[in-house]
N, C-alpha and C positions, 0 to 999 in steps of 0.2 A: 125646531121652528122652520117653517117654510115662508117664503115671501116672493111676491112679484112686484114689479114696478112698471110704471108708465108715466109719460108726460102728457098732461091734459091742460091746454091753454097756458103753457109755460109753468104749470104747477106739477110737481112730482107727486104722484099718488103711489104710496107704498102700502101694499096689502100684506099683513102679517097673519099667520095662523099657527096654532100649536102653542107651545110654551116659550115665552120670552125669557130666556136665561142668558144674561149678558155674556158670560165667559165663553159660552158655546158659539154664539152667533154674532156677538157684538162687533168684533173686528171686521168681519166680512160686510156687515150691514153699514158700518161706518165708512168703509172704503167706497161703497156704492153711493152713499150720501155725499161724501167728499167729492167724488167724480161729478155728481150733479151740481154741486155748489161751484166747482171749478168751471163748469160749462155755463154758469150764469143763472142757475135756478136759485130763487130766493124764497120760494114758498113750497110747503109740503103738507100733504094730507097723509096721516098715518092711520090706515084702517086697521083697527084692533078688534073688529067685530068677532073674529074667530080665534082670538088669543084666549086660551083657557086659564093661564097662570103666568104671573110675572114675579120674579124674585127681586131681591135688592139690586143685583147686577143689571137686571133688565130695566129696572127703574132708572139706574144710572145711565144706561144707554139712551133712554128717552130724554133725560135731563141734558145729556151731552148734545143730543141732536137739537133740542130746543136752543141751547146756548149757542151752538154753531150757527144756526139760522138767525137768531137775534143779533149776533155779533156782526152780521153782514146786512143788518136792517131788514131781515126777512122774518118769516113767521111759520109756525106749524100749527096744525089742528089735529087733535086726536078724534077719530071717528068711531062712534058707536061702541064704547067699551061694554063688555058683558057685565052682568050684575056683580060678579065677584071682583072683576078688575075695577069697576066703578067704586066699590066699597074700599078697595085698597087705595085708590086715588083720594078718596075722602079722608080715610084714616091718616094718610101721610100728608094731607093738606095740599097735595099736588094738583087737586082739582081747581085750586085758586090760582095756580101758575099756568096751567095748560088751558087752551081754548078747546072745548069739547063740543062736538056737534053730533046730531043723530042721523043726518042724511048727507050723502056725498055732495049732492047738488048745493045744499046749504053751506057746506064746508068750502067748496070751490068758490061760490059767490062771496063768502066772507073774505077769503084770501084775495080775490080779484079786487075787492074794494079797499084793500090796504095800500097806502101810498108808499 
């Protein structure tokens, strides 16, 4: 998996591509997110448009990220999951836990409006 990150309007935008397999990339990704949280970032868009596959460890990473942000009264939005990832989120019922948006602008506006 590859990723890039940037801060837009005090919101971390994390763009993932490839396969999200937690044991391979999870610790490094969590370090980046912990750094952002420690610098005061409370909101995050995780762009999973280019994620082809997520295994159970990858789902665990997403749940951990969500938990970390919600524990500091923050929030995350998953952006534009592929059809196969969307099906996985539905089967696991995680689509009811995560906020999912189709456009980055929509995701950023949603997060800006959270108090």
